[in-house]
KEFITOR-125219 format. One record per residue (C-alpha): x, y, z. Coordinates in steps of 0.2 Angstrom, whole numbers, plus 2048, in hexadecimal, padded with zeros to 3 digits. Last residue first. Example, Ala and Ser with C-alpha at 12.3 -4.5 7.8 and 13.67 -1.06 7.14 Angstrom:
# KEFITOR-125219
8447FB824/83E7EA827/
END
This chain:
# KEFITOR-125219
7C772C7EE/7D07357DC/7BF73A7D7/7BA7477E8/7CD74D7EB/7CB7547DA/7BB75D7DC/7BF7657EE/7CF76A7E5/7C57737D9/7BA77A7E9/7C977E7F1/7D078A7E2/7BF7917E0/7BF7987F1/7D079D7F1/7CE7A97E2/7D17A47D1/7DC7B37C8/7EA7B37D8/7F97B57CB/7F47A37C5/80479B7CD/8007A47DF/7F179C7E0/7F678C7DD/80478F7E8/7F87967F6/7EE7877F7/7F877B7FD/7EE76B805/7F27637F2/80375D7F7/81175C7EB/80A7667DF/8067617CE/7F675A7D1/7F076C7D5/7F87737C9/7EE7677BB/7DE7697C3/7DF77B7C3/7E37797AF/7D576E7AE/7C977C7B8/7CD7897AA/7CF77A79A/7BB7777A0/7B378A7A4/7B17907B2/7A579C7B6/7987947BD/7A378C7CD/7947837D8/78B7797CD/79A7767C1/7A47707D3/7957627D4/78C7617E4/78A7527F1/79A7487EC/79F7497FD/7AF7557F6/7A37617ED/7987637FC/7A8766808/7AB7737FD/79A77B7FD/79A77D80E/7AB78680C/7A37907FF/79579480D/7A379981C/7AF7A380E/7A07AE80B/7997B181B/7897AE822/7797B5824/7727A5822/7647AE814/7707BB80D/77E7AF80C/7737A3804/76D7AF7F6/77C7B47F0/7817A27F1/7737A27E5/7637987EA/75C7887DE/75677A7EA/76A76F7EB/76F7827F1/764781800/769772803/77A771802/77878280E/77077781A/77A767819/78977481B/78277882D/77E768832/79176382E/79875A81F/7A6750824/7B274D816/7BA73E816/7CF73D813/7DD737807/7E37457FE/7F274880B/7FA737805/80172D812/7F372981E/7ED72B82D/7DB732826/7DA747828/7C774B82F/7C075C825/7B376782D/7BC76B83B/7B876A84E/7B9778859/7C3775869/7CC764861/7CE76F852/7D277F85C/7E1775865/7E576E854/7E877E84A/7F178685B/7FE77485A/801778848/80678A84D/812786859/81A77884D/81E785840/822793849/83878F84C/83C78283E/830787833/83679B834/846794831/84178A823/83A79781A/82579B81C/8217AB812/8127A0809/80E792812/81578280A/820780819/81177C825/80D76E819/81976581B/81B76A82E/80B76082E/7F8764833/7F7773826/7E777E828/7E4785816/7D9793818/7DF79882D/7F1796828/7F079E818/7E87AE820/7F67AB82F/8047AD81E/7FB7BD818/7FA7C6828/80C7C4828/8177B9833/8257BC841/82B7CC83B/8187D2839/8147D084A/8227DE84D/8327D8856/8377DA86B/8397C6869/82E7C1878/8237CF871/8217C885F/81F7B5866/80F7BA86F/8087C7860/80B7B8855/8027AD862/7F27BA863/7F27B984E/7F07A784F/7E27A885C/7DA7B7853/7DA7AB843/7D379C84C/7C37A6855/7C17AF842/7C179D83C/7B6797849/7A77A2844/7AA7AE838/7BB7B482B/7B57C081F/7C27CA825/7CF7BD824/7CB7BE80E/7CE7D280E/7C37DA808/7C07E17F6/7B17EB7EE/7B37FC7F8/7A68097FC/7958097F6/7858167F9/7928247F7/78F835801/7938467FE/7938417EA/79A84E7DE/7958507CC/7A88537C4/7A78607BA/7A38627A4/7AB87079D/7A787878A/7B2883781/7B0894777/7A389A783/7AB8AA784/7B08A8798/7B5895791/7C1899785/7CA8A5791/7CB89D7A0/7DC894799/7E48A579E/7E48A37AC/7D58AD7B8/7D78B37C8/7D48AC7DC/7D88B57EC/7E38AA7FA/7EB8B6803/7EF8C17F6/8008B97F5/7F88A77F2/7EE8AC7E3/7E789C7DC/7E389B7CC/7D68957C2/7D488E7B0/7E38817B6/7D88737B7/7D78707C9/7D28847CC/7C48847C4/7C08727CA/7C28797DC/7B58877D5/7A98797CF/7AA8747DF/7A88807EB/79A8857E2/7918757E4/7968767F5/78C8887F8/77C8817ED/77B8847DE/76B88C7D3/76D89A7DD/77B8A17D1/7778B47C9/7758BA7DA/7848C87D9/78B8C37C8/7868D67C1/7908E07CE/7868EA7DA/7898DF7E8/7978DE7E5/79A8F07ED/7AC8EC7F3/7A38F3807/7928EB802/79A8DA7FE/7A48DA811/7948DE819/78A8D1812/77C8D0806/77C8BD7FF/7788BC7EB/77D8A97E9/78A8AF7DF/7948BC7E9/7918AF7F8/79A8A47EC/7A88B27EA/7AC8B47FB/7AE8A27FF/7BA89E7F1/7C78AF7F6/7C78BD7ED/7D28C97E4/7CD8C47D2/7C58D67D0/7B48D27D7/7AC8D17C3/7BC8C97BC/7B98BB7CC/7A68BB7CB/7A98B77B6/7B18A77B9/7A68A17C4/7988A67BB/79E89D7A8/7A488E7B5/79088C7B6/78E88F7A5/79988179F/7988767AD/78E8677A2/78B85A7B0/79684B7B4/7958397BE/7A382F7C3/7A381E7C3/79E8177D3/7AD8077D5/7B680E7C9/7B98207CB/7B981A7DE/7C880F7DD/7C97FC7DC/7C27F87C9/7D17FB7C0/7CD8017AE/7D77F87A2/7E57FE797/7F28037A5/7FE80C79C/80E80E7AA/81B81F7A8/8198247BC/80B8327B5/8028237AC/7FF8197BD/7F68237C7/7EE8277B9/7E78167B3/7E58157C8/7D88227C8/7CD81C7BA/7C482B7B4/7BB8397BA/7CA8427BE/7CA8517CE/7D78477D9/7E38447CB/7E28537C3/7E685D7D3/7F58517D6/7FE8567C4/7FA8677C7/8048677D9/81285B7D0/81486A7C3/8148787CF/82286E7D8/82A86D7C7/82987E7C4/82D8847D7/83F87A7D4/8458867C7/8408957CC/84C8907DC/84688B7EC/8448977FB/8328927FD/82289D7FC/81D8987EB/81D8867F1/815886804/8088937FE/80388A7EE/80287B7F9/7F9883804/7EB88B7F6/7E987A7F0/7E58727FF/7DA87F804/7CF87A7F4/7CD8677FB/7D18587FB/7CD846808/7D7839803/7D5826806/7E1817801/7D9807807/7E17F5808/7E07E5801/7E97D7805/7FD7D77FB/8057D980C/80B7EB808/7FA7EF808/7FD80180E/80F80B80D/80880D7FA/7FC81B801/80C822804/8188237F7/80A8237E8/8048347F2/81883C7F3/8188357DE/80883C7DC/80E8507E2/80C85C7F4/8008507FB/7EE8567FF/7E8856811/7DD84B819/7E783C812/7E282A816/7EC81B815/7E5808819/7E77F781E/7F87F9823/7FD7E5825/80E7E481F/8187EF828/8297F281F/82A807824/83780A818/83081E814/820821822/82182F82B/82A840829/81C84281C/80F84A82A/80A83C836/7F983583F/7FE821842/7F0816846/7F6808852/7EA7F784E/7F67EB854/8067EE85B/81A7ED855/8197FA847/81080584D/81680785F/829806859/82481684E/81C81F85E/82A81B868/83482385C/82A83285C/82B83286E/83D83286F/84283F861/83784886A/82985185C/82885E852/82E853844/81E84B842/814839849/80583A854/7FC82B859/7EB823858/7E3815861/7D281A85A/7C381C867/7BC82C861/7C983886E/7D582E867/7D0833855/7D084585D/7E0843863/7EA83D857/7E084A84A/7E485A854/7F5854855/7F8850842/7F086183F/7FB86B849/80A862840/804867830/80185F81D/7F7850823/7F883D821/7EF82E829/7FA81E82E/7F180D830/7F17FD83B/7E17F583B/7D67F384C/7C67FD848/7C97FE834/7B77F982F/7B480181F/7A780D824/7AF810833/7BE81582F/7B881E820/7AB82882C/7B982B838/7C283582A/7B183E823/7B1846834/7C484D833/7C4851823/7B385E827/7AF85F814/7BC85A809/7B78527F9/7B983F7F9/7CA8367F1/7C98227F0/7D98167EB/7D58037EF/7E67FC7F1/7E77E87EB/7EE7EF7DB/7FA7F67DF/8017FC7CE/8148027CA/8177F47C1/82A7F07C2/83A7FA7BC/84A7F57B8/8558007B4/8687F67AF/8758017B4/88180C7AB/87E81C7AB/87C81A7BE/8898257C5/87E82A7D6/87A83B7D4/87883A7C1/86C82A7C2/86282F7D1/86083F7CA/85A8387B8/84B82D7C5/84583C7CE/8418477C0/8388387B7/8308347C6/8348287D3/82B81D7DE/82F80C7E7/84280F7E6/8518027E7/8658067E2/86E7F77DC/8827F77DE/88D7EC7D8/8A07EE7DF/8AC7F17D2/8AE8037D2/8B08037E4/8B58147E9/8AF81E7DA/89C8147DA/89B8157EE/8A18297EE/89282C7E2/88982A7F6/88B83C7F7/87A83F7F0/8738347FD/87A84280B/86B84F802/85D845809/84E84A7FE/840840803/8328477F6/83B8467E5/8428547DC/8538597E6/8568467E3/86283A7EE/8528357F7/84A82B7E9/8568207EC/84D8187FC/8598097FD/86A8087F5/8747F77F4/8857F37F4/88B7E37EF/8957D47F7/8A17DF7FE/8B17D8808/8B97E4812/8CA7ED816/8C47FB80A/8B47FC815/8BD7FF823/8C480F81B/8B2813812/8AF813827/8BB82082E/8B882A81E/8A682E824/89982A817/89281881C/88E81F82B/88382F824/87D825817/874819826/879807827/8747F5822/8817E7824/87A7D781A/8817C5815/88C7C7827/89B7B982F/8A97BE825/8B47BF836/8B97D1832/8A57D782F/8A17CA841/8AD7D4849/8A77E4844/8987E1848/89F7DB85B/8A77EB85A/8997F6859/88E7EC866/89C7F0870/89E80186D/88C80886E/87E807861/87281285D/87E81C852/87C810844/8827FE83D/8797F0838/8767DD839/8727D082D/8767BE82E/8687B6827/85C7A9830/84C7AC829/8487B583D/8587C0839/8537C782A/8447CE832/8507D383F/8597DE836/84B7E7830/8447EA840/8547F1846/8587F9837/847806839/84C813844/85E818839/85181882C/85D82081D/86180F816/87280A80D/8757F680C/8867EF80C/8857DF804/8947D480D/8A07CA805/89E7BB7F9/88E7BC7EF/8807B07F2/8797B7800/8797C77FB/8737C67EB/8637BE7F6/8627CE7FF/8657D97F1/8557D67E7/84B7D07F5/84B7DF7FC/8407E67EE/8317DB7F0/8237E57E8/81D7EA7F9/81F7FA7F6/8227FE7E3/82F7F97DA/83D8047CF/84D7FB7D0/85E8037CA/86A7F77C6/87E7F57C4/8847E27BE/8917D67C6/8887C77BF/87E7C47D2/8797D57CD/8717D17BD/86A7C07C3/8617C97D4/85A7D57C5/8517C77BB/84C7BE7C7/8437CD7D1/83B7D17C0/82A7D07C2/8287C37D1/8327B57D7/82A7A37DC/8257997EB/8287A37F9/82E79D809/83E7AA80C/84979D810/846790808/83D7977F9/8447A57F5/85679E7F7/85178E7EF/84D7997DE/85E7A57E2/8677957DF/87078D7F0/
END
């Protein structure tokens, strides 16, 4: 088969994304490649498809022993011959896999770098036909990266010992220092570098000023209706992990701790529960997450500041791998800066390493304090230019107000100077607010000129001023001085009144949160019942095979089942993520569920037993008649949603029936499409073998037109060709 045929028939996808096809062809031709592609971008396909086409076995180097089992099981679900070798296997299991290798019965073999580097295994590979080497999570090779693994630096042996075998090194994130290390340590000087867009448009980024992090986290989870969602909460210390997990559990959430100080068996048990159960929240240090393939993680929250923008991007990227909307939320405060600076300054690293870490810390501080689009700044850090604002981060959804903070900044800086540059934020604020306590009296700071000159601002507002001045580099935190603040050279122009400074106006509560919600979240009535039925069946199938539910089908596939309701195996095969093996194993099971649902709850569309799937009769229910009547009387769709207290998907479903029954015109319902756009969508529908599948058309236009628009256009076609 060709790469495109494998993509469609085995993996169930209609077309390649980005440079996937070019990467695959490059590897098939025997070239080396360094692939920088975001989490969920399809990196694995770039070596899995060549592994099936090149003669021999592809050796995949992965640092994730605990996850290899699920990675291999996921491939086997597609009918791909894959196995793994690591320390979890017994002698008999190793012998079986070794025999499979000798008999050339495997397409992919996953191994840890420790296993790969043993002389015995390298000697074994000398006797084995190798298709390619794939080095996953390749950023681990760099000492500047956030997941440094010393053994990765020894993987240059692959180039030295097997110079004719193509290598593909993949990672979801690498800034310039990390990229240079990868090329140098692995001898990839002649490799072709493929860099996909790092943009994850389905993730909404939001940062709040830390007050009470646990309470703020709970408010976020409740506001975003994340009950029963999988999520990750990152903390800087093990103690905070344990406290936060316990506290969330007490509040009624299913939260599990994960950090390096736990018993290994319990830690792995928590990871498996997160992967295989629904609605589990993992509270973790950065020890958790690399290689996590769970696609339906709906949120990643940080209640402490990450060490770098690279780490932040990698960690937040674990949300929304399925392409459905997800949230990245962080609470950030000045105390985080003090703690991270202390960790950098007190480390045993050399001065060059410390300078790099300090630079990375400054970059993420700047990101936290910006008033412009967060996604633009984040992508710019990785060398990518986003021309237009994203519309899906807090600063875009609610533009940040600024105020002239020149005078307040001068007062803050002067207060630091007048108190000998050795006190922390709260003490300085007390001086500015004119508080007379024993400590201030002891140091006679009730006599300095800055005592009581800041009463126009509240304590919280002064906290914001100091935090922003630190983030912008006008104030330095003296870690050796127990968090005392001191002036930097760049603060002089502000003190002298030569440079104005505008500060962001902090908002404690935002009236508007996120505009994007997943389609299935808006399912109601019978559709919601169907969604739950499908999800429960998926869970039962997964449990019977001891695999995570997403290995059966992703949420996005279940969403397509609800939206498209395929009635035949041919229609089911058109769903995204349904390859030949999954169609064989699960297609009829889910079609039977749909039929049972239709028998019990009815359906809005009755199919005629005619060869053409487009010959059908639209049955307009009483509820749909009410909606159509209101619409014809001049009510807007938004007004009808409010008046009838129904979800937008339900209302659009009624209007679709109205169009198909000839009671409404397409242009009445969809007013923002021009005729050439409608014609282009119609042409794409008519070019499909069946018009029942919406997903291929949705994918063809890269999601520009949502499913409601596509359903309306299809209904118009169906009415005209009856």
